[in-house]
C-alpha positions as CSV (number, residue, x, y, z in Angstrom):
1,M,-24.6,10.7,-3.1
2,T,-23.7,8.9,0.0
3,V,-20.1,8.4,0.3
4,W,-18.3,5.2,1.6
5,I,-14.8,3.9,2.2
6,D,-14.4,0.2,1.9
7,T,-11.6,-0.2,4.4
8,H,-10.6,-3.8,3.2
9,C,-10.6,-4.7,-0.5
10,H,-8.0,-7.1,-2.4
11,L,-8.6,-5.5,-5.7
12,D,-5.4,-7.1,-6.8
13,A,-6.9,-10.5,-6.5
14,P,-7.0,-12.6,-9.8
15,E,-10.9,-12.9,-9.6
16,F,-10.6,-9.1,-10.8
17,D,-8.3,-9.9,-13.7
18,P,-11.0,-9.6,-16.7
19,D,-12.5,-6.6,-15.7
20,R,-10.7,-4.7,-12.6
21,D,-10.9,-1.2,-13.9
22,A,-14.8,-1.7,-14.7
23,V,-15.2,-3.0,-11.0
24,R,-13.7,-0.1,-9.5
25,A,-15.4,2.3,-11.7
26,Q,-18.9,0.6,-10.8
27,A,-18.1,0.9,-7.1
28,R,-17.3,4.5,-7.6
29,A,-20.6,5.0,-9.3
30,Q,-22.2,3.4,-6.1
31,G,-20.7,6.1,-4.1
32,V,-17.5,4.0,-2.9
33,A,-15.0,7.0,-2.8
34,H,-12.0,5.1,-1.7
35,C,-10.7,1.7,-1.3
36,V,-7.7,0.4,1.0
37,I,-6.0,-2.3,-0.9
38,P,-3.9,-4.6,1.6
39,A,-1.1,-6.8,0.3
40,V,-0.7,-10.3,1.3
41,E,3.0,-11.4,0.4
42,C,5.8,-9.6,-1.0
43,S,4.9,-10.8,-4.5
44,N,2.0,-8.2,-4.5
45,W,3.5,-5.1,-2.9
46,A,4.2,-3.4,-6.2
47,T,0.7,-4.6,-7.4
48,V,-1.3,-3.1,-4.6
49,R,0.9,0.3,-4.7
50,G,0.4,0.5,-8.5
51,L,-3.5,0.0,-8.1
52,A,-3.9,2.4,-5.3
53,H,-2.0,5.2,-7.6
54,R,-4.1,4.1,-10.4
55,H,-7.3,4.5,-8.9
56,G,-6.7,7.1,-6.5
57,D,-7.0,4.6,-3.7
58,S,-4.6,3.7,-0.8
59,Y,-2.5,0.6,0.1
60,A,-1.0,-1.5,2.9
61,L,2.1,-3.5,3.0
62,G,2.6,-6.8,4.9
63,I,2.8,-10.7,4.9
64,H,-0.7,-12.2,5.9
65,P,-0.6,-15.2,8.2
66,L,-1.9,-17.7,5.6
67,Y,1.3,-16.8,3.5
68,T,3.9,-17.3,6.3
69,G,4.3,-20.9,5.6
70,R,5.7,-19.8,2.0
71,A,7.5,-16.7,3.3
72,H,10.9,-16.4,3.7
73,D,12.6,-14.7,6.9
74,A,14.4,-12.4,4.5
75,D,10.7,-11.4,3.5
76,L,10.7,-9.4,6.7
77,E,13.9,-7.4,5.8
78,L,12.6,-6.9,2.3
79,L,9.3,-5.4,3.8
80,A,11.4,-3.1,6.0
81,Q,13.2,-1.9,2.9
82,E,9.8,-1.2,1.0
83,L,8.6,0.7,3.9
84,E,11.8,2.8,3.9
85,Q,11.8,3.4,0.4
86,H,8.0,4.3,0.2
87,R,7.6,6.1,3.5
88,A,6.9,9.4,1.9
89,D,3.9,7.8,0.0
90,Q,0.8,9.3,1.1
91,R,-1.0,6.4,-0.1
92,L,0.8,3.9,2.1
93,V,-1.7,4.1,5.2
94,A,-0.8,0.9,7.0
95,I,1.1,-2.3,7.7
96,G,-1.0,-5.3,6.5
97,E,-2.8,-7.5,6.2
98,I,-1.0,-9.0,9.2
99,G,-2.2,-11.2,12.0
100,L,-3.0,-14.7,13.1
101,D,-5.0,-17.6,11.7
102,Y,-5.9,-20.3,14.0
103,F,-9.0,-21.7,11.9
104,V,-7.2,-22.9,8.8
105,P,-5.4,-26.1,9.3
106,G,-1.6,-26.8,8.5
107,L,-0.3,-23.5,9.5
108,D,2.5,-23.1,12.0
109,P,1.4,-21.1,14.9
110,A,5.0,-20.3,16.1
111,R,5.8,-19.1,12.5
112,Q,2.7,-16.9,12.2
113,E,3.5,-15.5,15.7
114,Q,7.2,-14.7,14.4
115,F,5.8,-12.7,11.5
116,Y,3.3,-11.1,13.3
117,R,5.6,-9.6,16.0
118,A,8.2,-8.7,13.6
119,Q,5.6,-6.9,11.7
120,L,4.3,-5.0,14.9
121,Q,7.9,-4.0,15.3
122,L,7.9,-2.4,11.7
123,A,4.8,-0.5,12.5
124,R,6.4,0.9,15.5
125,R,9.6,1.7,13.5
126,F,7.5,3.5,10.8
127,D,4.7,4.7,12.9
128,L,2.1,3.2,10.9
129,P,-1.4,1.6,12.1
130,V,-1.8,-2.0,11.2
131,I,-4.6,-3.9,9.5
132,L,-5.1,-7.2,11.5
133,H,-6.4,-10.5,10.3
134,V,-8.6,-11.9,13.3
135,R,-9.5,-15.6,13.0
136,R,-10.1,-17.4,16.0
137,S,-7.0,-15.4,17.4
138,S,-8.2,-12.5,19.2
139,D,-6.7,-13.1,22.6
140,K,-3.2,-13.9,21.1
141,L,-3.2,-10.6,18.8
142,L,-4.3,-8.6,22.0
143,K,-1.4,-10.1,23.9
144,G,1.2,-9.2,21.1
145,L,-0.6,-5.5,21.1
146,R,-0.1,-5.0,25.0
147,E,3.6,-6.1,24.5
148,L,4.5,-4.2,21.5
149,P,1.9,-1.2,21.0
150,V,1.2,0.4,17.8
151,Q,-0.8,3.5,16.8
152,G,-4.0,1.5,16.3
153,G,-5.6,0.5,13.2
154,I,-8.3,-1.9,12.2
155,A,-9.3,-5.5,13.4
156,H,-10.6,-6.9,9.9
157,A,-13.6,-9.0,9.5
158,F,-14.1,-9.1,13.5
159,N,-16.0,-11.8,14.9
160,G,-14.9,-12.2,18.5
161,S,-16.6,-11.5,21.8
162,V,-17.8,-8.2,23.3
163,Q,-15.1,-8.3,25.8
164,Q,-12.3,-8.9,22.8
165,A,-14.0,-6.2,20.8
166,Q,-13.7,-3.7,24.1
167,A,-9.9,-4.7,24.3
168,F,-9.4,-3.9,20.5
169,I,-11.3,-0.4,21.1
170,A,-9.1,0.3,24.1
171,L,-5.9,-0.2,22.2
172,G,-7.0,2.4,19.4
173,F,-8.6,0.0,16.9
174,K,-11.8,0.2,14.7
175,L,-13.3,-3.1,14.0
176,G,-14.2,-4.1,10.5
177,F,-17.8,-5.3,9.5
178,G,-18.4,-6.7,6.0
179,G,-20.6,-9.2,4.4
180,A,-20.4,-11.9,7.2
181,M,-22.9,-9.8,8.9
182,T,-25.6,-9.9,6.5
183,Y,-26.3,-13.8,7.3
184,D,-29.2,-14.1,9.7
185,R,-27.6,-17.2,11.4
186,A,-24.7,-15.0,12.3
187,L,-26.4,-14.1,15.6
188,Q,-23.3,-13.0,17.5
189,L,-21.8,-10.9,14.9
190,R,-25.1,-9.3,14.2
191,R,-25.7,-8.6,17.8
192,L,-22.0,-7.1,18.1
193,A,-22.8,-5.1,15.1
194,A,-26.1,-3.7,16.5
195,E,-24.4,-2.9,19.9
196,L,-21.0,-1.5,19.7
197,P,-20.6,2.0,20.0
198,A,-20.9,3.7,16.3
199,E,-17.3,5.1,16.8
200,A,-15.7,1.7,16.9
201,L,-17.1,0.6,13.4
202,V,-15.8,0.7,9.8
203,V,-17.2,-1.0,7.0
204,E,-15.5,-3.1,4.5
205,T,-16.4,-5.8,1.7
206,D,-12.9,-7.9,1.8
207,A,-13.6,-8.3,-2.0
208,P,-13.5,-10.8,-3.7
209,D,-13.9,-12.9,-0.3
210,I,-16.7,-13.0,2.3
211,P,-19.7,-12.8,-0.2
212,P,-22.7,-11.0,1.6
213,H,-25.8,-13.5,1.7
214,W,-27.3,-12.3,-1.7
215,L,-24.2,-13.7,-3.4
216,Y,-23.8,-16.8,-1.7
217,A,-24.1,-20.1,-3.5
218,T,-24.7,-23.3,-1.0
219,A,-22.8,-26.3,-1.8
220,A,-25.8,-27.9,-3.4
221,Q,-26.3,-25.0,-5.8
222,R,-22.9,-25.1,-6.8
223,L,-22.9,-28.8,-7.4
224,E,-25.9,-28.1,-9.7
225,G,-23.8,-25.5,-11.6
226,L,-24.8,-22.2,-10.0
227,P,-21.2,-20.4,-9.5
228,Q,-20.1,-18.7,-6.3
229,G,-21.1,-15.1,-6.5
230,R,-17.9,-12.8,-6.6
231,N,-17.9,-10.1,-3.9
232,A,-16.9,-6.8,-5.2
233,P,-16.4,-3.1,-3.7
234,G,-19.7,-2.1,-5.1
235,E,-21.5,-4.3,-3.0
236,L,-20.3,-2.0,0.2
237,P,-23.6,0.3,-0.1
238,R,-25.6,-2.9,0.5
239,I,-23.7,-4.4,3.1
240,A,-23.8,-1.1,4.9
241,S,-27.7,-0.9,4.5
242,A,-27.6,-4.2,6.6
243,L,-25.5,-2.7,9.4
244,A,-27.8,0.5,9.4
245,E,-31.0,-1.7,9.8
246,L,-29.3,-3.7,12.5
247,R,-28.3,-0.4,14.4
248,S,-31.8,1.2,13.4
249,Q,-29.6,4.0,12.0
250,P,-30.0,6.2,9.0
251,L,-28.1,5.0,6.3
252,E,-26.4,8.9,5.6
253,D,-25.5,8.9,9.6
254,L,-23.7,5.7,9.0
255,A,-21.8,6.6,6.2
256,G,-20.5,9.7,7.9
257,I,-19.6,8.1,10.9
258,T,-17.7,4.9,9.2
259,C,-15.9,7.2,7.3
260,A,-14.8,9.4,9.9
261,N,-13.7,6.4,11.8
262,A,-11.7,5.1,8.9
263,L,-9.6,8.5,8.9
264,V,-9.0,8.1,12.6
265,A,-8.0,4.4,12.2
266,L,-5.7,5.2,9.1
267,P,-4.6,8.9,9.7
268,R,-2.9,9.1,6.3
269,L,-6.4,8.8,4.7
270,Q,-7.3,12.4,5.8
271,A,-5.0,13.5,2.9
272,L,-6.8,11.5,0.4
273,V,-10.7,11.5,1.2
274,S,-13.0,14.3,1.7
275,V,-16.1,13.4,3.7
């Protein structure tokens, strides 16, 4: 069976409360050998750690930009304490999900940047890669990485320009591609997915978010009572098939390359995953 690594899966999300273990088991049956489970705020750090150990997966700890509005400055010190306490845990593979979001209204850009830069400092202190939230913020994220270099990581759900992609790659980052790439109308993203060097790519679901096109219900369909489909890690092989088709690449080859790339981006995975 083809083996996959889902480099970004929010398995702790409430959407999975009714059947979380079954969701993970189904993904494993589909060939998803490993999931990276990023945190979003201090209240779910213990949860993602517990899930990673329960299912043989890995996790990242951090404060997501969308949660900076309700985070406290003291949470950064709590994060440092958490990283220190669990620094020997091989399933702790990164600091994340961190970054900047200039799309969602009502967020304070200065506060987001404060938390982003502070967490880059923690990545340097604990010698960990980072998992980045990149939403209309590539240039600002890159500026922070140049001023506070880290050992690399993953630019999750990347949807920037070729030049921005090349800049992340030059700084040691892999670029995450997932469900957004499956939409025919995503012309620029699909072009990037097709043309970027293979060694730059990792695959992800961002489950339960960013559903691929076959799970998406339009606003009109939802008004008629059709529920929005729930993305899940078991969708990764089909998402990856779309990427392989765009690249005219055998699926088995893509699986091997993206898994190897994930191990480079998140070096602690090397002790956890056999590919």
